[in-house]
N, C-alpha and C positions, 0 to 999 in steps of 0.2 A: 115219702120220710124225706123232710128237712136235708137240702143240704146244709144246714150249719151244724157243726159240731157243738158249738157253747152257746146257749138259750142267752142272746141279749138284756143287758142290764134293763130295768128300768120299764114305765107302762107309757104304750102309745094312745092318746086320744082324740078318738075318730068323730070330728063335730061339722055335721052335713045335714041337712033337712031330708036328702034322698036314701030313703033308706034300701034301696038298691044299692047304691054307692057303697053307703055303711057296712054292710053283710059282705060286698066282693074287697073291701079294703080288709075288712075284719080276716076274711078269709086267706087272703096272701099275707097277710104281717104275720096271721097266728102259726101260719105254716111254715115261717119262716122264724120261727120260735118265739116273737114276740107276746107278751100280756096287752092286749088291746081293750078299750072300753068304749064303749060309744054313747054319742050324745046327739038328740035330735036338732039342738040348736044352741046357741052361744049363751044364752039364758042358763039355761039350762047345767050349762058347763060349767059356768061361774060360779052357778049357785049350790054347786054338789062339789068344785075343787077344793081341796085342804088346802091351807095357809104352809108356803115351804114346802108345795108339790114339786119334784121334779120330773120329767120325762120328756114325750114331745106330744105335741099337738099337731093335727092336719084338722086346717078349717080350710072347707069349702067357701068360697069367695061371694059366690051369691047366695042369701039365705033369708026368710026373712026376720025382720026383728033388727038383730043386729047380726053385721055382714063376717065375715072372715077380717078383714082388715082391720075395721073396728078391735073387733076380739084380740086383734094381736096387739093394737093401738092401747088398749086395756089393761094386759098382761103388762104390757109397757111398765105401766102408769105405776105397776103397782110391784114391781121390780120381781116380776117373779122370776124363778130359775127355769121357767119350761123354756124349749126350745121350740119354735112353732114354723109350720112349712103350710103356703097357701097352696090351692089347689083349688086352679079355676079353667073353664073352657072358653074363657073372652079375657087371654093376656095380652096386657101390652105394655111397651116400655112407660107408662107414669105408673101405670099400677105397681111393676115390679118396683120400680124407684120408692113408692111410697112405702111398700111394702119391706122394702130390706128397710131404708128408713127407722121405718116404726121396728127393728129389728129381727124378721124371718129371714130366717136362715138361707128360704128358697122358693121360688116360684112354679109348681109342677103345673104345666095346659096340659087338660085331657085332647086326645088318651094318652098316656105315660104308658112306660113298660115297668114291669114289676121289679128288673132289675135296678134299676132308676130308683123307686119308691121305697126299696128294702137300704139300696144305699145311704141315699138320703137321711132316712130314718135311723139308720145307726148311726152315722156321722149326728146328728142331731140329738139322738141320748148320750152319746160320748161329752159332747158340747154341756148340754143339761145338768149330767151328771158334776161337771169341773164345776159349774154355776152353783150349785146346790152343797159341793165341798168348802167354795168360798164364802158363800151366803153362812154356811156354819160356824164357821171359822169367826169370822165378822163377828156372830151371833157371842158366839164365845172369848173374843175379844172383849166386846165391850159390856159385857156383865163382870171380866177382869178389872175392868177400867171405874165400872163404880169401886172398888173398894182402896181404890187409891184415894189418899186426903188431898185437900184443896193443894196443901203445898207439894205433894207430889206431881200432883197433876199440872202444878204450873211448871217445875223444873222439866217433866215430860215435852212439854208442847215445847219449851224454849231448846232443847235436847234436837228433838224435830223438827224444827227451823234451822239447828247448825250453826247453834250458840255454843261456843266454848266453855269448860266449866268457870272460868276467869269471869266471862259476859257473863254467864246466866249468876253467877254471885253476884255480881254488881249489880243488877236489873232486880233482883231480889232481896236484896240489901243484906246477904247472910256469906258465909264465907266458903271459900273454896272445898275448903274438906265436910261441909254439912253438904255442899251441893253433893260432892260424892256419895255422901251417906242416901242420902235422897234418892241420886238414880239407882245407887245397887239395891235400896227398896223395891223401885218400881221395875226394874230387870226380874227382880227375884215374883214380884206379886203378879208379873206378866209373863212370865217363864220366855224371856229372851236369855238366850245366850251368850251375846255378843249387843255391843252397842250396834252397829249396823244392823242385826235383825232386831233390836227393840224400834228403829226407824221404819227400816221395812214393814214390820208386823202394823204400824200405828199411824204413819204419813198419811194414808188413806180416811180415816176418822176423824182425827182432833182436827 
């Protein structure tokens, strides 16, 4: 019986060309309450993973075709919400540095304890869930931005840049009152409750 009273959220994707390792990892993680899916190679994983998939990837460093670090770098290019833990029997400083720079949460050197594995996977799933939530929010915000008129988008851009209503009015050759009206419409369309919230929501996108 697992010592975990609450089943962790998210899926763990084990990517390793060694069938015995895959089965061992799946058994350990399943007993801890995790949902686990196996893949024999990185290419198979990439071909079957759904866009915007959330979860944790346990990837072996040494695999034929595409190794674990290359897989991690590919996921980073795709801005995936997945958290990645690299597993290796040949860990060294350059490897760890490269993995971390590519966005890996950790490099686990074989043999590692079940306790460390489970702790790292739990942390990775929590981080992945946060990333997925942020990505979903950005997606919904991008859709809302499409509803803005060109003028509203122009006002929003100047607001986010820190311009006052008077400065925006001068830049766009409109009255400060018109700026107020456009800004109110922008806040309504984007669901912002305050100017500070409006800036926080959109600063990273515009």
